[in-house]
VOPAGU-2260 file (C-alpha; in pm, 1 decimal, decimal comma):
REM VOPAGU-2260
SITE   aa  ch    i         X         Y         Z
SITE  UNK   A    0   -9228,3    -370,2    3005,6
SITE  UNK   A    1   -9043,4    -169,0    2768,2
SITE  UNK   A    2   -9163,6     160,9    2948,3
SITE  UNK   A    3   -9023,8      10,2    3294,9
SITE  UNK   A    4   -8708,3     -81,1    3134,1
SITE  UNK   A    5   -8659,1     276,5    2998,8
SITE  UNK   A    6   -8735,5     398,2    3353,0
SITE  UNK   A    7   -8483,5     191,0    3527,4
SITE  UNK   A    8   -8231,3     248,2    3243,1
SITE  UNK   A    9   -8280,6     567,3    3066,4
SITE  UNK   A   10   -7981,7     539,7    2844,3
SITE  UNK   A   11   -8064,8     196,1    2721,4
SITE  UNK   A   12   -8066,5     147,0    2326,7
SITE  UNK   A   13   -8315,4    -120,6    2254,4
SITE  UNK   A   14   -8341,6    -327,0    1934,7
SITE  UNK   A   15   -8709,1    -417,8    1865,6
SITE  UNK   A   16   -8743,3    -711,0    1628,6
SITE  UNK   A   17   -9080,0    -827,4    1468,0
SITE  UNK   A   18   -9058,9   -1143,1    1247,5
SITE  UNK   A   19   -9327,5   -1387,7    1083,8
SITE  UNK   A   20   -9563,6   -1093,9    1077,8
SITE  UNK   A   21   -9845,4    -978,4     847,9
SITE  UNK   A   22   -9874,2    -623,5     762,8
SITE  UNK   A   23  -10237,5    -560,6     793,1
SITE  UNK   A   24  -10271,6    -773,4    1113,8
SITE  UNK   A   25  -10175,5    -767,8    1464,2
SITE  UNK   A   26   -9912,0    -667,2    1631,0
SITE  UNK   A   27   -9835,6    -427,7    1335,6
SITE  UNK   A   28  -10202,4    -310,1    1313,6
SITE  UNK   A   29  -10177,7    -230,4    1663,1
SITE  UNK   A   30   -9874,5     -57,3    1678,7
SITE  UNK   A   31  -10021,4     309,6    1658,7
SITE  UNK   A   32  -10201,6     284,3    1977,1
SITE  UNK   A   33   -9885,2     202,5    2164,6
SITE  UNK   A   34   -9564,0     384,8    2265,9
SITE  UNK   A   35   -9238,6     214,2    2293,0
SITE  UNK   A   36   -8958,7     480,5    2437,7
SITE  UNK   A   37   -8597,1     356,2    2415,8
SITE  UNK   A   38   -8617,8     156,6    2069,2
SITE  UNK   A   39   -8336,4     272,8    1898,5
SITE  UNK   A   40   -8368,0      19,9    1617,0
SITE  UNK   A   41   -8655,8    -115,1    1479,5
SITE  UNK   A   42   -8663,9    -449,7    1228,8
SITE  UNK   A   43   -8999,4    -539,2    1095,6
SITE  UNK   A   44   -9026,7    -870,5     876,4
SITE  UNK   A   45   -9366,4    -935,8     717,4
SITE  UNK   A   46   -9259,4   -1142,8     419,9
SITE  UNK   A   47   -9304,4   -1507,0     332,1
SITE  UNK   A   48   -8960,9   -1652,9     270,6
SITE  UNK   A   49   -8699,6   -1760,1     555,0
SITE  UNK   A   50   -8345,1   -1650,5     483,9
SITE  UNK   A   51   -8232,0   -2023,3     453,8
SITE  UNK   A   52   -8443,8   -2093,3     175,4
SITE  UNK   A   53   -8323,7   -2190,3    -174,5
SITE  UNK   A   54   -8500,9   -1930,6    -387,1
SITE  UNK   A   55   -8404,6   -2087,7    -713,8
SITE  UNK   A   56   -8545,3   -2418,3    -671,7
SITE  UNK   A   57   -8915,2   -2557,0    -626,6
SITE  UNK   A   58   -8840,3   -2582,5    -256,8
SITE  UNK   A   59   -8927,6   -2199,7    -219,1
SITE  UNK   A   60   -9262,9   -2203,6     -96,4
SITE  UNK   A   61   -9530,1   -1918,1     -79,9
SITE  UNK   A   62   -9636,5   -1986,0     282,0
SITE  UNK   A   63   -9866,0   -1722,4     312,7
SITE  UNK   A   64  -10157,8   -1694,3      58,8
SITE  UNK   A   65  -10432,3   -1414,0      -9,7
SITE  UNK   A   66  -10217,3   -1160,0     154,9
SITE  UNK   A   67  -10295,6    -856,6     -60,2
SITE  UNK   A   68  -10086,7    -555,0      14,7
SITE  UNK   A   69  -10114,8    -189,2    -149,4
SITE  UNK   A   70   -9971,7     149,5     -78,8
SITE  UNK   A   71  -10092,0     277,2     263,9
SITE  UNK   A   72  -10037,2     574,1     487,9
SITE  UNK   A   73  -10186,9     400,4     764,8
SITE  UNK   A   74   -9937,1     124,2     742,0
SITE  UNK   A   75   -9630,1     375,8     795,1
SITE  UNK   A   76   -9777,4     606,7    1058,1
SITE  UNK   A   77   -9644,5     411,4    1365,2
SITE  UNK   A   78   -9293,8     414,3    1217,2
SITE  UNK   A   79   -9261,5     775,5    1150,3
SITE  UNK   A   80   -9520,1     970,9    1357,3
SITE  UNK   A   81   -9263,1    1022,5    1635,0
SITE  UNK   A   82   -9495,1     918,6    1896,2
SITE  UNK   A   83   -9523,1     519,5    1875,3
SITE  UNK   A   84   -9125,1     492,2    1843,5
SITE  UNK   A   85   -9003,1     830,5    1988,6
SITE  UNK   A   86   -8620,5     734,2    1981,9
SITE  UNK   A   87   -8593,1     537,5    1677,5
SITE  UNK   A   88   -8289,0     582,8    1477,8
SITE  UNK   A   89   -8260,7     287,8    1230,4
SITE  UNK   A   90   -8580,2     145,0    1058,4
SITE  UNK   A   91   -8576,1    -179,9     860,6
SITE  UNK   A   92   -8868,8    -321,6     706,5
SITE  UNK   A   93   -8822,5    -638,1     502,9
SITE  UNK   A   94   -9159,3    -757,8     311,4
SITE  UNK   A   95   -8980,1   -1060,3     131,3
SITE  UNK   A   96   -8812,3   -1220,4     414,9
SITE  UNK   A   97   -9017,7   -1360,0     716,5
SITE  UNK   A   98   -8710,9   -1308,1     940,4
SITE  UNK   A   99   -8407,7   -1094,1     933,8
SITE  UNK   A  100   -8182,6   -1204,3     648,6
SITE  UNK   A  101   -7795,9   -1298,5     682,9
SITE  UNK   A  102   -7535,9   -1110,5     527,6
SITE  UNK   A  103   -7489,4   -1419,3     276,9
SITE  UNK   A  104   -7884,7   -1421,9     198,5
SITE  UNK   A  105   -7923,2   -1344,4    -186,3
SITE  UNK   A  106   -8066,4   -1022,5    -333,6
SITE  UNK   A  107   -8140,9   -1213,1    -646,6
SITE  UNK   A  108   -8497,2   -1328,2    -564,2
SITE  UNK   A  109   -8691,0   -1165,2    -881,0
SITE  UNK   A  110   -8721,6   -1513,3   -1026,6
SITE  UNK   A  111   -8886,1   -1695,7    -735,9
SITE  UNK   A  112   -9098,2   -1395,4    -624,0
SITE  UNK   A  113   -9230,5   -1393,2   -1000,6
SITE  UNK   A  114   -9271,7   -1743,9   -1049,9
SITE  UNK   A  115   -9486,2   -1772,6    -704,2
SITE  UNK   A  116   -9702,7   -1479,9    -834,7
SITE  UNK   A  117   -9576,3   -1269,7    -540,9
SITE  UNK   A  118   -9445,0    -979,1    -760,7
SITE  UNK   A  119   -9661,7    -703,4    -618,4
SITE  UNK   A  120   -9822,5    -448,9    -852,8
SITE  UNK   A  121  -10118,6    -376,2    -616,2
SITE  UNK   A  122  -10112,0      18,3    -723,1
SITE  UNK   A  123  -10178,5      59,5   -1064,2
SITE  UNK   A  124  -10257,5     421,4   -1056,1
SITE  UNK   A  125   -9998,9     622,5   -1257,6
SITE  UNK   A  126   -9814,4     858,1   -1014,7
SITE  UNK   A  127   -9994,6    1152,3   -1174,9
SITE  UNK   A  128  -10049,8    1284,2    -843,8
SITE  UNK   A  129   -9662,7    1256,9    -779,0
SITE  UNK   A  130   -9404,3    1554,2    -723,3
SITE  UNK   A  131   -9158,2    1687,4    -964,1
SITE  UNK   A  132   -8933,9    1763,6    -659,8
SITE  UNK   A  133   -8984,0    1704,5    -299,7
SITE  UNK   A  134   -9187,4    1958,9    -123,3
SITE  UNK   A  135   -9341,5    2100,9    -458,7
SITE  UNK   A  136   -9686,3    2006,5    -626,3
SITE  UNK   A  137   -9702,7    1972,0    -971,7
SITE  UNK   A  138   -9953,1    2198,3   -1149,6
SITE  UNK   A  139  -10110,8    1952,1   -1334,2
SITE  UNK   A  140  -10153,1    1705,0   -1038,3
SITE  UNK   A  141  -10444,9    1547,4    -934,7
SITE  UNK   A  142  -10572,1    1497,6    -596,7
SITE  UNK   A  143  -10373,0    1245,2    -357,1
SITE  UNK   A  144  -10591,8     985,9    -258,5
SITE  UNK   A  145  -10678,0     955,6     120,8
SITE  UNK   A  146  -10542,2     639,6     168,7
SITE  UNK   A  147  -10174,7     796,3      58,0
SITE  UNK   A  148  -10216,2    1132,9     284,5
SITE  UNK   A  149   -9951,8    1086,3     521,0
SITE  UNK   A  150  -10013,7    1243,6     857,2
SITE  UNK   A  151   -9729,9    1361,2    1101,8
SITE  UNK   A  152   -9387,3    1230,0    1019,4
SITE  UNK   A  153   -9195,5    1409,7    1291,9
SITE  UNK   A  154   -9026,5    1088,2    1367,8
SITE  UNK   A  155   -8810,8    1096,9    1045,0
SITE  UNK   A  156   -8623,0    1389,9    1209,9
SITE  UNK   A  157   -8422,3    1106,6    1422,4
SITE  UNK   A  158   -8405,8     840,2    1160,6
SITE  UNK   A  159   -8027,3     791,4    1064,0
SITE  UNK   A  160   -8059,6     462,6     861,7
SITE  UNK   A  161   -8354,9     339,5     649,3
SITE  UNK   A  162   -8400,7      13,6     500,8
SITE  UNK   A  163   -8731,5     -66,1     272,6
SITE  UNK   A  164   -8746,9    -408,2      93,2
SITE  UNK   A  165   -8969,2    -501,3    -152,9
SITE  UNK   A  166   -9248,9    -288,7      39,6
SITE  UNK   A  167   -9582,5    -293,8    -181,5
SITE  UNK   A  168   -9708,7     -24,7      88,8
SITE  UNK   A  169   -9477,5     230,6     -39,2
SITE  UNK   A  170   -9493,9     410,4    -367,7
SITE  UNK   A  171   -9369,9     730,5    -510,7
SITE  UNK   A  172   -9643,2     954,4    -359,4
SITE  UNK   A  173   -9595,5     805,9     -28,8
SITE  UNK   A  174   -9209,7     830,6     -50,1
SITE  UNK   A  175   -9225,2    1204,3    -142,1
SITE  UNK   A  176   -9426,9    1291,0     144,0
SITE  UNK   A  177   -9200,4    1075,7     359,5
SITE  UNK   A  178   -8866,5    1237,4     271,9
SITE  UNK   A  179   -8997,8    1562,2     119,9
SITE  UNK   A  180   -9204,0    1714,6     407,0
SITE  UNK   A  181   -9026,1    2013,1     489,9
SITE  UNK   A  182   -9154,9    2013,3     873,2
SITE  UNK   A  183   -9010,3    1656,9     927,9
SITE  UNK   A  184   -8738,0    1652,1     670,1
SITE  UNK   A  185   -8483,9    1325,9     719,6
SITE  UNK   A  186   -8198,8    1565,3     794,5
SITE  UNK   A  187   -8006,7    1308,0     983,0
SITE  UNK   A  188   -8039,5    1012,5     730,9
SITE  UNK   A  189   -7689,9     881,2     649,7
SITE  UNK   A  190   -7790,3     555,3     495,8
SITE  UNK   A  191   -8115,5     479,0     268,2
SITE  UNK   A  192   -8151,1     109,6     120,2
SITE  UNK   A  193   -8481,4     102,4    -122,0
SITE  UNK   A  194   -8475,8    -272,9    -235,6
SITE  UNK   A  195   -8733,4    -348,2    -530,4
SITE  UNK   A  196   -8997,4     -71,9    -421,7
SITE  UNK   A  197   -9250,2      41,1    -672,6
SITE  UNK   A  198   -9096,7     385,6    -754,7
SITE  UNK   A  199   -9122,2     571,3   -1063,6
SITE  UNK   A  200   -8817,3     713,8   -1229,1
SITE  UNK   A  201   -8921,1    1077,2   -1184,2
SITE  UNK   A  202   -8929,3    1026,8    -789,7
SITE  UNK   A  203   -8604,4     839,7    -781,2
SITE  UNK   A  204   -8469,7    1138,9    -982,2
SITE  UNK   A  205   -8591,1    1378,2    -748,7
SITE  UNK   A  206   -8458,0    1150,8    -460,7
SITE  UNK   A  207   -8100,8    1203,5    -619,7
SITE  UNK   A  208   -8106,7    1561,7    -703,8
SITE  UNK   A  209   -8263,9    1645,5    -338,0
SITE  UNK   A  210   -8084,6    1386,5    -113,9
SITE  UNK   A  211   -8063,1    1453,2     253,2
SITE  UNK   A  212   -7744,2    1638,9     332,5
SITE  UNK   A  213   -7561,7    1356,4     545,8
SITE  UNK   A  214   -7646,1    1099,2     324,2
SITE  UNK   A  215   -7329,2     883,6     244,1
SITE  UNK   A  216   -7474,8     556,6     202,5
SITE  UNK   A  217   -7749,7     459,1     -90,3
SITE  UNK   A  218   -7866,8     111,2    -199,8
SITE  UNK   A  219   -8103,0     147,8    -469,6
SITE  UNK   A  220   -8217,7    -189,1    -603,8
SITE  UNK   A  221   -8479,6    -181,6    -919,9
SITE  UNK   A  222   -8614,9    -506,8   -1043,8
SITE  UNK   A  223   -8553,6    -652,0   -1387,9
SITE  UNK   A  224   -8781,0    -700,5   -1664,0
SITE  UNK   A  225   -8819,8    -310,5   -1772,6
SITE  UNK   A  226   -8739,3    -290,3   -2134,6
SITE  UNK   A  227   -8844,5      56,0   -2163,4
SITE  UNK   A  228   -8484,8     191,5   -2165,6
SITE  UNK   A  229   -8497,6     425,4   -2482,5
SITE  UNK   A  230   -8219,7     652,2   -2345,2
SITE  UNK   A  231   -8243,5     893,1   -2641,8
SITE  UNK   A  232   -8564,6    1013,1   -2517,1
SITE  UNK   A  233   -8588,0     946,2   -2165,4
SITE  UNK   A  234   -8559,3    1258,8   -1941,4
SITE  UNK   A  235   -8514,3    1048,8   -1667,3
SITE  UNK   A  236   -8262,9     823,7   -1757,7
SITE  UNK   A  237   -8113,3     739,2   -1423,7
SITE  UNK   A  238   -7754,3     607,4   -1552,9
SITE  UNK   A  239   -7608,1     967,5   -1549,1
SITE  UNK   A  240   -7788,6    1085,6   -1227,7
SITE  UNK   A  241   -7643,0     759,0   -1027,2
SITE  UNK   A  242   -7285,1     877,7   -1176,4
SITE  UNK   A  243   -7338,4    1263,3   -1063,4
SITE  UNK   A  244   -7512,9    1246,2    -741,7
SITE  UNK   A  245   -7338,7     944,2    -574,9
SITE  UNK   A  246   -7002,0    1036,3    -647,8
SITE  UNK   A  247   -6925,1    1163,6    -293,7
SITE  UNK   A  248   -7090,8     872,0    -138,4
SITE  UNK   A  249   -6892,7     603,6      40,6
SITE  UNK   A  250   -7125,4     318,2     -27,6
SITE  UNK   A  251   -7355,9     283,3    -322,2
SITE  UNK   A  252   -7535,5      -0,6    -504,7
SITE  UNK   A  253   -7752,7      31,6    -789,0
SITE  UNK   A  254   -7941,8    -249,5    -964,6
SITE  UNK   A  255   -8154,6    -214,1   -1289,8
SITE  UNK   A  256   -8315,3    -413,1   -1562,8
SITE  UNK   A  257   -8037,3    -232,2   -1798,1
SITE  UNK   A  258   -7734,7       2,7   -1731,4
SITE  UNK   A  259   -7486,0     174,7   -1972,2
SITE  UNK   A  260   -7148,5     342,9   -1988,1
SITE  UNK   A  261   -7304,1     670,1   -1857,4
SITE  UNK   A  262   -7286,4     539,3   -1519,4
SITE  UNK   A  263   -6912,9     598,8   -1559,8
SITE  UNK   A  264   -6861,6     853,2   -1849,8
SITE  UNK   A  265   -7024,9    1195,4   -1880,7
SITE  UNK   A  266   -7126,3    1359,5   -2210,9
SITE  UNK   A  267   -6767,4    1520,0   -2291,6
SITE  UNK   A  268   -6622,9    1180,4   -2217,3
SITE  UNK   A  269   -6870,2    1006,6   -2434,6
SITE  UNK   A  270   -6829,9    1281,1   -2713,0
SITE  UNK   A  271   -6441,3    1245,5   -2700,6
SITE  UNK   A  272   -6461,5     840,6   -2763,0
SITE  UNK   A  273   -6724,8     899,6   -3019,9
SITE  UNK   A  274   -6495,3    1172,2   -3201,7
SITE  UNK   A  275   -6186,5     956,5   -3178,7
SITE  UNK   A  276   -6327,8     687,4   -3385,2
SITE  UNK   A  277   -6220,5     416,1   -3132,8
SITE  UNK   A  278   -6339,7      80,9   -3234,5
SITE  UNK   A  279   -6605,6     -29,4   -2968,1
SITE  UNK   A  280   -6757,0    -395,1   -2941,1
SITE  UNK   A  281   -7097,3    -440,2   -3100,8
SITE  UNK   A  282   -7264,5    -685,7   -2882,3
SITE  UNK   A  283   -7580,7    -818,3   -3036,1
SITE  UNK   A  284   -7896,3    -773,2   -2849,4
SITE  UNK   A  285   -7856,2    -538,2   -2545,8
SITE  UNK   A  286   -7521,8    -625,6   -2424,4
SITE  UNK   A  287   -7593,6   -1009,5   -2407,1
SITE  UNK   A  288   -7230,3   -1122,1   -2533,1
SITE  UNK   A  289   -6895,8   -1012,5   -2424,2
SITE  UNK   A  290   -6680,1    -998,9   -2750,0
SITE  UNK   A  291   -6422,8    -786,6   -2606,8
SITE  UNK   A  292   -6152,2    -858,2   -2898,0
SITE  UNK   A  293   -6260,5    -556,6   -3101,1
SITE  UNK   A  294   -6248,2    -317,2   -2787,7
SITE  UNK   A  295   -5934,3    -106,8   -2821,6
SITE  UNK   A  296   -5874,0     -69,2   -2425,7
SITE  UNK   A  297   -5572,1     128,5   -2453,0
SITE  UNK   A  298   -5717,6     401,4   -2675,9
SITE  UNK   A  299   -6017,7     438,6   -2467,4
SITE  UNK   A  300   -5827,5     455,0   -2152,6
SITE  UNK   A  301   -5587,4     716,4   -2286,6
SITE  UNK   A  302   -5899,5     918,9   -2470,0
SITE  UNK   A  303   -6106,0     921,4   -2130,9
SITE  UNK   A  304   -5786,4    1021,7   -1933,1
SITE  UNK   A  305   -5711,8    1305,2   -2157,6
SITE  UNK   A  306   -6063,5    1434,3   -2151,3
SITE  UNK   A  307   -6047,7    1426,8   -1761,1
SITE  UNK   A  308   -5718,2    1597,9   -1740,3
SITE  UNK   A  309   -5855,8    1854,5   -2000,7
SITE  UNK   A  310   -6181,0    1914,4   -1792,2
SITE  UNK   A  311   -5996,0    1941,5   -1473,8
SITE  UNK   A  312   -5739,4    2186,3   -1626,5
SITE  UNK   A  313   -6038,9    2406,5   -1772,4
SITE  UNK   A  314   -6183,7    2398,5   -1438,1
SITE  UNK   A  315   -5893,1    2546,6   -1249,6
SITE  UNK   A  316   -5840,7    2804,9   -1543,1
SITE  UNK   A  317   -6172,0    2932,9   -1515,1
SITE  UNK   A  318   -6148,6    2954,9   -1115,8
SITE  UNK   A  319   -5814,0    3151,1   -1156,1
SITE  UNK   A  320   -5951,5    3378,7   -1424,4
SITE  UNK   A  321   -6248,8    3457,5   -1189,3
SITE  UNK   A  322   -6040,4    3536,7    -884,8
SITE  UNK   A  323   -5813,1    3748,1   -1070,8
SITE  UNK   A  324   -6083,2    3971,2   -1209,2
SITE  UNK   A  325   -6228,6    4005,8    -871,5
SITE  UNK   A  326   -5874,9    4078,7    -731,2
SITE  UNK   A  327   -5822,2    4357,3   -1010,0
SITE  UNK   A  328   -6168,4    4508,9    -923,8
SITE  UNK   A  329   -6065,7    4536,7    -556,0
SITE  UNK   A  330   -5711,4    4699,3    -666,4
SITE  UNK   A  331   -5900,2    4976,8    -851,8
SITE  UNK   A  332   -6155,4    5062,9    -606,9
SITE  UNK   A  333   -6171,1    5418,0    -475,2
SITE  UNK   A  334   -6049,8    5276,6    -106,9
SITE  UNK   A  335   -5723,1    5120,9    -290,9
SITE  UNK   A  336   -5459,5    5380,2    -278,1
SITE  UNK   A  337   -5162,8    5294,2    -577,6
SITE  UNK   A  338   -4824,0    5216,0    -442,9
SITE  UNK   A  339   -4543,8    5462,0    -425,8
SITE  UNK   A  340   -4346,0    5339,9    -724,6
SITE  UNK   A  341   -4547,4    5115,7    -936,1
SITE  UNK   A  342   -4861,3    5257,4    -968,5
SITE  UNK   A  343   -5186,0    5085,0   -1029,3
SITE  UNK   A  344   -5068,0    4845,8   -1289,1
SITE  UNK   A  345   -4814,5    4692,5   -1040,2
SITE  UNK   A  346   -5087,2    4682,1    -804,5
SITE  UNK   A  347   -5291,8    4472,2   -1066,8
SITE  UNK   A  348   -4999,9    4252,7   -1147,1
SITE  UNK   A  349   -4941,4    4165,7    -775,9
SITE  UNK   A  350   -5287,6    4110,9    -685,5
SITE  UNK   A  351   -5341,4    3852,8   -1013,0
SITE  UNK   A  352   -5048,0    3666,0    -910,6
SITE  UNK   A  353   -5156,7    3641,2    -548,1
SITE  UNK   A  354   -5508,3    3567,3    -638,8
SITE  UNK   A  355   -5371,3    3279,3    -870,3
SITE  UNK   A  356   -5149,4    3136,5    -592,9
SITE  UNK   A  357   -5431,0    3136,3    -349,4
SITE  UNK   A  358   -5687,2    2980,0    -596,6
SITE  UNK   A  359   -5434,8    2693,5    -704,9
SITE  UNK   A  360   -5375,1    2639,0    -328,9
SITE  UNK   A  361   -5731,3    2605,2    -247,1
SITE  UNK   A  362   -5772,8    2359,7    -545,2
SITE  UNK   A  363   -5503,0    2124,5    -476,5
SITE  UNK   A  364   -5597,5    2138,3     -97,7
SITE  UNK   A  365   -5964,9    2010,3    -218,5
SITE  UNK   A  366   -5790,9    1750,6    -412,2
SITE  UNK   A  367   -5569,6    1624,4    -151,8
SITE  UNK   A  368   -5880,6    1654,7      99,2
SITE  UNK   A  369   -6076,0    1392,3    -119,2
SITE  UNK   A  370   -5787,7    1154,6    -143,7
SITE  UNK   A  371   -5717,2    1165,1     218,5
SITE  UNK   A  372   -6091,2    1114,0     265,1
SITE  UNK   A  373   -6099,1     792,7      46,8
SITE  UNK   A  374   -5777,8     662,7     189,8
SITE  UNK   A  375   -5821,6     725,5     565,3
SITE  UNK   A  376   -6186,7     609,3     556,3
SITE  UNK   A  377   -6290,2     353,5     835,4
SITE  UNK   A  378   -6504,2     198,2     566,8
SITE  UNK   A  379   -6391,3     107,5     248,6
SITE  UNK   A  380   -6547,0     301,0     -55,7
SITE  UNK   A  381   -6765,1      47,1    -231,2
SITE  UNK   A  382   -6965,9      44,5    -553,9
SITE  UNK   A  383   -7188,6    -230,9    -674,4
SITE  UNK   A  384   -7371,5    -215,7   -1008,4
SITE  UNK   A  385   -7582,8    -504,2   -1135,1
SITE  UNK   A  386   -7754,1    -542,9   -1457,7
SITE  UNK   A  387   -8048,1    -797,1   -1493,8
SITE  UNK   A  388   -8120,3    -780,4   -1846,2
SITE  UNK   A  389   -7789,4    -636,7   -2029,9
SITE  UNK   A  390   -7726,3    -286,3   -2158,3
SITE  UNK   A  391   -7935,5      32,0   -2246,0
SITE  UNK   A  392   -7823,8      43,5   -2583,4
SITE  UNK   A  393   -7677,1    -217,3   -2823,7
SITE  UNK   A  394   -7370,7     -19,4   -2918,1
SITE  UNK   A  395   -7233,7     -37,2   -2540,5
SITE  UNK   A  396   -7024,2    -346,6   -2444,1
SITE  UNK   A  397   -6981,6    -497,2   -2131,2
SITE  UNK   A  398   -6618,4    -509,5   -2162,4
SITE  UNK   A  399   -6619,0    -120,1   -2204,6
SITE  UNK   A  400   -6834,3    -110,0   -1872,9
SITE  UNK   A  401   -6558,9    -303,8   -1678,1
SITE  UNK   A  402   -6286,3     -91,1   -1825,1
SITE  UNK   A  403   -6478,1     207,8   -1723,7
SITE  UNK   A  404   -6458,3      94,8   -1364,1
SITE  UNK   A  405   -6102,3      29,5   -1371,2
SITE  UNK   A  406   -6027,0     386,4   -1460,1
SITE  UNK   A  407   -6212,2     503,4   -1143,6
SITE  UNK   A  408   -6044,2     714,3    -874,6
SITE  UNK   A  409   -5788,7     503,8    -666,8
SITE  UNK   A  410   -5937,5     344,7    -340,6
SITE  UNK   A  411   -6269,6     296,3    -457,1
SITE  UNK   A  412   -6365,1     -91,1    -518,4
SITE  UNK   A  413   -6617,7    -183,1    -798,8
SITE  UNK   A  414   -6836,8    -485,9    -824,3
SITE  UNK   A  415   -7007,0    -534,3   -1169,8
SITE  UNK   A  416   -7272,0    -775,6   -1209,1
SITE  UNK   A  417   -7449,6    -865,9   -1559,4
SITE  UNK   A  418   -7687,5   -1138,4   -1484,6
SITE  UNK   A  419   -7795,7   -1209,0   -1847,1
SITE  UNK   A  420   -7415,7   -1303,0   -1960,4
SITE  UNK   A  421   -7367,1   -1408,6   -1685,6
SITE  UNK   A  422   -7051,8   -1216,7   -1563,6
SITE  UNK   A  423   -6944,8   -1097,8   -1210,1
SITE  UNK   A  424   -6619,1    -915,5   -1149,8
SITE  UNK   A  425   -6430,6    -681,5    -882,2
SITE  UNK   A  426   -6234,4    -405,0    -998,1
SITE  UNK   A  427   -5997,0    -148,8    -860,0
SITE  UNK   A  428   -5804,5     129,0   -1006,3
SITE  UNK   A  429   -5441,5       8,7   -1117,7
SITE  UNK   A  430   -5534,1    -351,5   -1064,0
SITE  UNK   A  431   -5633,1    -636,3   -1283,6
SITE  UNK   A  432   -5991,8    -735,2   -1243,7
SITE  UNK   A  433   -6095,0   -1029,8   -1055,1
SITE  UNK   A  434   -6359,2   -1259,2   -1174,0
SITE  UNK   A  435   -6624,5   -1344,9    -893,0
SITE  UNK   A  436   -6884,8   -1619,8    -835,6
SITE  UNK   A  437   -7223,8   -1477,4    -928,0
SITE  UNK   A  438   -7389,3   -1610,2    -597,3
SITE  UNK   A  439   -7120,3   -1432,5    -386,3
SITE  UNK   A  440   -7153,4   -1112,9    -609,4
SITE  UNK   A  441   -7554,9   -1099,3    -536,7
SITE  UNK   A  442   -7530,8   -1166,9    -166,7
SITE  UNK   A  443   -7665,8    -888,6      65,7
SITE  UNK   A  444   -7333,0    -794,1     194,9
SITE  UNK   A  445   -7057,8    -861,6     -49,7
SITE  UNK   A  446   -6708,2    -946,6     103,6
SITE  UNK   A  447   -6437,5    -772,2     -80,4
SITE  UNK   A  448   -6148,7   -1013,9    -197,0
């Protein structure tokens, strides 16, 4: 049927929707033997909950029993082999929902999922066969099991948006093969949503370090309950990586068991706060409480702003020095002839002044270009940070996290959620924070106020 439609309308863009399916049964299991040209958007729902279910009451019922799922390359083959869906650009896989969720559906379904025994931990093998970086095998890696060996993934070249939600069929080894295959790298991927997938920190770190070049929208939601958050000895602490590698993204959402102020402050800024002796709130157990009366917000703001100004000036000065040195080398080269009256020294001075002016103009243009990019964006720049269980360290405070969001650059909207407190708020540079209803703050798509 689809082939006939495409023959009559070759430029058609079809949305192919599969709902109320089982991942190991037809029609999913039979997809690989078919071809569906013209399908630009593919939505697959193999979960057990309807979007209208109240997930926080006893009315949320597990409709499908005995459905055991585990990581499998065979499951992903029809979606990425480039043959079954040769024209697919947008891929959505929902393993929690039985039908496509609405924008008002909640993303806080950890509690009901665990209560009903649906929290998939099917693959207990440690990811020792994982990769340090996409496309490079570890020296001490074990052989990848046959069920995790991915075949052709050429279809990824066309994928622009991908959403994987609570998918037990994916794990670290498979994600590395999907996104890290040099022969089929997802170079056109602009939006990636990984919601509650079983991925280790090393793989997430690699994903952030080697993200596709066009990626400007990232939603990374990790489940709560992970108490292994010792940041002092954790080489893959994700908070600073989220800060460094999502700065240029238009849209970013991150949820984890615990977060800390390293999502906002780098090492130099944290050191400046420590050295200044500014009073900070000690919030008890993992930032559960919000005793903000001891937080010296004014001093924190001034210290951070001074540190950022100093770093910016140091960067500009270093670039100017490099340009001056390079221009002076050119002026003293054999090809450079001295001026009639000034000689070599005058040439050095003139070239240095010219190099400084050029570098300052370039750096000013870079700053202005970013401001124009944020202000003129068709889609508002947006960040949502969710902590299910508090803060990474007991010395941080939620009030400090909120203050840090208010100090971010203008034009970027922040939503901060601490489920344990509970607290939800919206923050914008130069404006007072807005308290937000918790249920609204945890909807699939948050409507800015």
